C-alpha positions in Angstrom: -131.3 125.3 32.0 -131.6 121.6 33.7 -129.4 120.7 30.0 -127.4 122.9 30.7 -126.4 121.9 34.2 -126.4 118.2 33.2 -123.9 119.2 30.6 -121.6 120.8 32.9 -120.9 117.8 34.9 -120.9 117.4 38.7 -119.5 120.9 39.5 -122.2 122.8 38.4 -124.0 122.5 41.7 -121.9 123.5 43.8 -121.5 126.5 41.7 -125.1 126.9 41.8 -125.1 126.5 45.1 -122.7 129.5 45.7 -125.1 131.7 42.9 -128.0 130.9 45.7 -125.6 131.9 48.7 -124.7 135.2 46.8 -127.9 136.2 45.4 -129.0 135.6 49.2 -126.0 137.5 51.2 -126.4 140.6 48.3 -130.3 140.9 48.8 -129.9 140.7 52.6 -127.0 143.5 52.9 -129.1 145.8 50.6 -132.1 145.4 53.4 -130.0 146.1 56.5 -127.1 148.4 55.0 -130.0 151.1 54.0 -129.3 154.6 55.8 -132.7 154.6 56.9 -131.4 151.4 59.4 -128.1 152.0 59.7 -127.1 155.9 60.0 -130.2 158.1 59.7 -129.0 161.9 58.5 -131.2 163.5 60.6 -130.9 161.5 64.2 -128.5 163.4 65.7 -130.5 166.8 65.7 -133.4 164.9 67.0 -131.3 163.9 69.7 -130.2 167.0 70.4 -133.8 168.7 70.3 -134.4 165.8 73.3 -131.4 166.9 75.0 -132.4 171.0 75.2 -136.1 170.0 75.5 -134.9 167.6 78.8 -136.9 164.6 77.0 -134.3 162.5 77.0 -135.3 159.2 79.1 -135.4 155.9 79.7 -137.8 155.3 76.9 -136.5 157.8 74.6 -132.9 156.0 75.5 -134.1 152.2 75.2 -136.2 153.6 71.5 -132.6 155.5 70.2 -131.2 152.1 70.9 -133.7 150.2 68.7 -133.8 152.7 65.8 -131.2 151.7 64.2 -127.6 151.1 64.4 -126.3 154.7 65.0 -129.0 155.1 67.4 -127.8 152.3 69.4 -123.9 154.1 69.4 -125.9 157.6 70.5 -127.5 155.4 73.4 -124.0 153.9 74.6 -122.6 157.4 74.6 -125.5 159.1 76.4 -126.1 156.5 78.5 -122.2 157.3 80.5 -122.6 161.5 79.6 -122.1 161.5 83.2 -119.2 160.1 83.9 -117.0 162.4 81.8 -115.5 163.0 78.1 -113.3 159.6 77.9 -115.4 157.1 79.3 -118.3 158.6 77.0 -115.5 158.6 73.9 -114.5 154.4 75.0 -118.8 153.9 75.4 -119.3 155.6 71.8 -116.1 154.1 70.0 -117.0 150.0 71.7 -120.5 150.1 71.0 -119.1 151.4 67.1 -116.7 148.2 66.9 -120.0 146.3 67.4 -122.2 147.6 64.9 -118.7 147.6 63.0 -119.0 143.7 62.9 -122.6 143.6 62.3 -122.4 145.9 58.9 -119.6 143.2 57.8 -122.1 139.9 58.4 -121.9 137.9 55.4 -119.5 139.7 53.7 -116.3 137.1 54.5 -118.6 134.3 53.1 -119.5 136.9 49.6 -116.1 137.1 49.4 -115.3 133.7 49.5 -117.5 132.9 47.0 -116.1 135.3 44.8 -113.0 133.5 45.4 -114.1 129.8 45.1 -116.5 129.4 42.2 -113.5 130.9 39.1 -111.5 127.5 41.2 -114.6 125.4 40.7 -114.8 126.8 37.2 -111.1 125.8 36.8 -111.5 122.4 38.1 -114.6 121.5 35.8 -112.0 122.6 33.0 -109.4 120.3 34.5 -111.8 117.2 34.8 -113.2 117.8 31.3 -110.0 117.8 29.7 -109.0 114.6 31.4 -111.8 113.2 29.9 -111.5 114.3 26.5 -107.8 112.8 26.8 -109.3 109.5 28.3 -111.4 109.4 24.8 -108.9 110.1 22.4 -106.6 107.4 24.2 -109.4 104.4 23.7 -111.0 105.6 20.8 -108.7 107.9 19.0 -109.4 110.9 17.1 -112.5 109.6 15.1 -115.1 110.6 17.3 -115.9 114.1 17.2 -118.7 113.4 19.7 -117.2 112.6 22.2 -114.5 114.7 22.0 -117.1 117.9 22.3 -118.7 116.4 24.7 -115.7 116.9 27.2 -114.9 119.9 25.6 -118.4 121.6 26.5 -118.5 120.5 29.8 -114.9 122.1 30.3 -116.3 125.7 29.2 -119.4 125.1 30.6 -118.0 125.2 34.2 -115.5 127.8 33.7 -118.1 130.3 32.1 -120.6 129.1 35.1 -117.4 130.1 37.5 -116.8 133.5 36.2 -120.3 134.3 36.0 -121.4 133.8 39.4 -117.6 135.1 40.6 -117.5 138.4 39.0 -120.7 139.7 40.6 -119.8 138.2 44.0 -117.1 140.4 44.1 -118.4 143.3 42.3 -121.3 143.6 45.1 -118.6 142.9 47.4 -116.7 145.6 46.7 -119.7 147.7 46.9 -120.8 146.6 50.5 -117.2 147.3 52.0 -117.3 151.2 50.5 -120.8 151.2 51.6 -120.0 149.8 55.2 -116.4 152.6 55.3 -119.1 155.3 54.4 -121.3 154.8 56.8 -118.8 154.1 59.6 -117.3 157.4 58.8 -120.4 159.3 59.0 -121.4 157.5 62.3 -117.7 158.5 63.8 -118.3 162.5 62.7 -122.1 162.5 64.3 -120.2 160.7 67.6 -117.4 163.3 67.9 -120.5 166.3 67.6 -122.1 164.4 70.3 -119.3 164.2 73.0 -118.5 167.9 71.8 -122.1 169.1 72.1 -122.2 167.4 76.1 -118.5 167.2 77.0 -116.9 170.5 75.0 -117.6 173.9 75.5 -117.5 175.2 71.6 -120.5 175.2 69.8 -121.3 172.2 67.1 -123.3 172.2 63.5 -126.2 169.9 64.5 -127.9 170.0 61.5 -128.3 167.0 58.9 -125.2 165.7 57.9 -123.6 165.5 54.2 
C-alpha cells in the first residue's frame, strides 16, 4: 500500500485524507441516523398513553426530550400545547428545523469530499503527464522506464480519486434520502399530536408505517 501511495505522488496524501474523513462521517452518520435515535415508531403511542393517564409531568418531558430527536420535537410542542394550536404548531416546526440541521451535520463535508477527490485525481493526472512530456524533451522517447513512471503516477491518482469519490457520493445520496424519510415521518407524527390535543377529530395513534 505504501509503495502504491509513493508511486502516485504527493497528491495521494490529500486523497487518502479525504478517504479517512469520508469513512469517519459515514460511520458516524449510520450511528446517529438510526430510527431508534431519530424517530422511534412507537413514540407517539407512548406519549398518548402518558396523556390519557395524566402521567405527563416535567420529568417525563425532560426524558422525552433526551430520548430522541422526535422526542425533542414532541416536548417542544407539549410545552406550548396550552397556548393554542398555532403556538404549538410553531413550536413543533421550530424544533423540527433544529432537528433537521442536526441530522444534516457533516453531510456537506461528505459531499465536498465526493466532489473534490476526482479533481485531485485529475490534477495528479495532469502533473503526471507534464512529467512525461518533460522527460521526453530531456531524454527523448528511448527510456521507457521513465515514461512509464509518469504515466503510472497519473493513472494511480485518477483511480484513487474515483475510488474515494464514488462511495462518498453514494452514501451522501443515501443519507440525504434517509433524512428526508425521517423528516416526513416526524411531520406526520407531529400533525397527529396537534390533532389529538388541539383538534376535535380522532386520530390513529398506533405505530407508524
